N, C-alpha and C positions, 0 to 999 in steps of 0.2 A: 097656966100656959107654958110650962115650963117643959112639957111633954114635946110642944110643938119646937121650943128653942132647940131642944136637945135633938130632936129628930133633923132639924136643918143642919146642926152642927155634924151629925154623923153621916150626913148625904155629902156635906163639904169634905170631912175628912177622907171618908172612904173614896171618894171619885179623886179627890186630889192627891192621895196617896199612889192610886193607879197611874194617874199622870206621870207623877213624879217616878215611879219605877219604869214606866216606858222610857224616860230621859236615862235613867240609871242603866238600863239594859242595852238602850242604843249606843251610848257613850262606851260600855265595857266591849260592845261587839266592833267599835270602831264605824258605826253607821249613825252619824249625828242626826240625818234628817230621812231616816227610813220610810217607806210608803207604809208599811203594815204598822210602823208604830204611830204613824199620823193618823191612820184609820181608828186605832183603838182610842187616841186622844180625841178624836171628833165624836167618837161615839160615847166617849165618859163624859164630854160637853153637853151633849144632846140628851144624855140620861140626866144630867145634873138640872139643866133647863126644865125638863119634863116632870120631873118629880118634886122640884120648887114649886112649880106651877099647881102641881096636885095636893101639895101642903097648903098651898095659899088659897085653894077652892073652899069657899064657906057653903056654897049652896047645896050640902049634900045631907041627908037624913040623918044620918049616924055618923057624926064627926069622928067618934072613937074608933069604929070600925072602918072607917076610911083612912085613918091615920095608921092603922094596923096593916091594912093592905097596901100603901105606901112603903112602910117598912119593910115588908116581906118582899115587894117589888124591887126593893134597894139591893137586899140581901141576893136576890135572883139576879139581877143584872149586874151586881157587884162581881159576883161568883163568875157569870158569863166573860166578863171582862178580865178578870185574873186568869181564867183558861186560856183565853186570847195572848194575854200577855205571857204566861209559859211558853206558848208554843212559839212566841218571837225570839226567846233565849237559845 
């Protein structure tokens, strides 16, 4: 089950890094509590909760394919959040 553990770590690291980057961009722009940054952070937290729930879902027919789908969803949503972050700066 190391694959599941690695996937959970990847979800945590990717979304955690995005949240940290929002704080860095806000600090660099002298906007410590920007509304746009808060929206990105809220979206990252919502994505984290959603993806972890999907990883923990055991009642799927093909668990391997399901986990690959979760990893692809992480990549897509992570890229979308990074694009929003780039527009913030």
